[in-house]
C-alpha positions in Angstrom: 21.3 4.9 -4.1 17.5 4.9 -4.0 15.3 3.6 -1.2 13.6 0.2 -1.8 9.9 -0.6 -1.5 10.0 -3.4 1.1 6.4 -4.2 2.1 2.7 -3.7 1.1 -0.5 -3.8 3.0 -4.1 -4.5 1.9 -6.8 -3.4 4.3 -10.5 -4.2 4.3 -13.6 -4.6 6.5 -13.3 -8.4 6.5 -9.7 -9.2 6.8 -10.3 -13.0 7.0 -12.2 -12.9 3.7 -9.4 -10.8 2.1 -6.7 -13.2 3.4 -8.6 -16.2 2.0 -9.2 -14.4 -1.3 -5.6 -13.5 -1.9 -4.4 -16.8 -0.6 -6.6 -18.7 -3.1 -6.3 -16.2 -6.0 -2.5 -16.1 -6.1 -1.5 -19.1 -4.0 0.0 -16.9 -1.3 0.7 -18.2 2.2 -1.0 -16.0 4.7 -0.3 -16.4 8.4 -2.6 -14.5 10.8 -1.6 -16.5 13.9 -0.7 -13.4 16.0 -2.6 -11.3 18.5 -3.4 -8.6 15.9 -4.8 -11.1 13.3 -2.4 -9.4 10.9 -2.1 -11.7 7.9 1.6 -11.8 7.0 2.0 -12.6 3.3 4.6 -14.9 1.8 4.0 -14.8 -1.9 6.3 -17.8 -2.4 7.3 -16.3 -5.8 11.0 -16.1 -5.1 11.1 -12.4 -6.1 9.1 -9.4 -5.2 8.2 -8.4 -1.7 6.0 -9.7 1.1 3.2 -7.9 2.7 0.2 -8.0 5.0 -3.6 -8.2 4.9 -5.4 -6.6 7.9 -8.6 -5.2 9.2 -9.3 -1.6 8.2 -9.9 0.9 11.0 -11.9 4.0 10.1 -9.7 6.3 8.0 -7.2 3.5 7.2 -6.0 3.3 3.6 -6.9 0.4 1.3 -3.4 -0.2 0.0 -0.1 1.1 1.3 3.4 0.6 0.1 6.4 0.9 2.5 9.8 2.3 1.7 12.8 1.4 3.8 14.8 4.4 5.0 17.5 4.8 7.7 16.1 8.0 9.3 12.3 8.1 9.5 12.1 11.6 10.9 14.4 13.1 8.3 12.2 11.6 5.5 9.0 12.7 7.2 10.4 16.3 7.6 11.3 16.2 3.9 7.8 15.0 2.9 6.2 17.9 4.9 8.5 20.4 3.2 7.4 19.0 -0.1 3.7 19.5 0.7 2.8 16.2 2.4 1.0 15.6 5.7 2.2 13.3 8.4 -0.5 10.7 9.2 1.3 8.6 11.7 4.5 9.9 13.4 7.5 7.6 13.9 6.0 4.7 15.9 7.7 1.6 17.2 5.9 -1.7 17.7 8.4 -3.4 19.9 10.0 -6.5 18.5 8.3 -6.0 15.1 8.8 -2.7 13.3 9.4 1.0 13.5 7.3 2.9 10.9 5.6 6.2 10.0 2.9 7.2 7.4 2.5 10.3 5.4 0.2 11.4 2.5 1.7 12.5 -0.8 0.5 15.7 -2.5 -2.4 13.7 -4.1 -3.5 12.1 -0.8 -2.0 8.7 -1.4 -0.7 7.1 1.8 3.0 6.2 1.9 4.7 4.2 4.6 8.3 4.5 5.8 10.0 1.5 7.6 13.2 1.9 9.6 16.1 0.2 7.8 19.3 -1.1 9.1 21.7 1.6 10.3 24.7 1.9 7.9 
């Protein structure tokens, strides 16, 4: 069975403006009431995936998709063997998410999110 895309992120210099834009453009609910001002997106569409809109730090990608896997390090190792570069090693944000980032052979950023252990 394949691994699902479970999250997206949109980064920019003015996250509040981006959050407002996407909220108005697509009628998304964006909740940035957290210490990181990370705009959690609920598309309200009943299908598809949720995401986030946040401030871009230097070198941060503009758009990132996240794929859910059960062993982040195994997939990072596989990506490196296939010519990718690890951008962010396995990182845990307590109470929120465990993730990692790598670049594909063309330089696109791909995120991995820890899934539920089977």
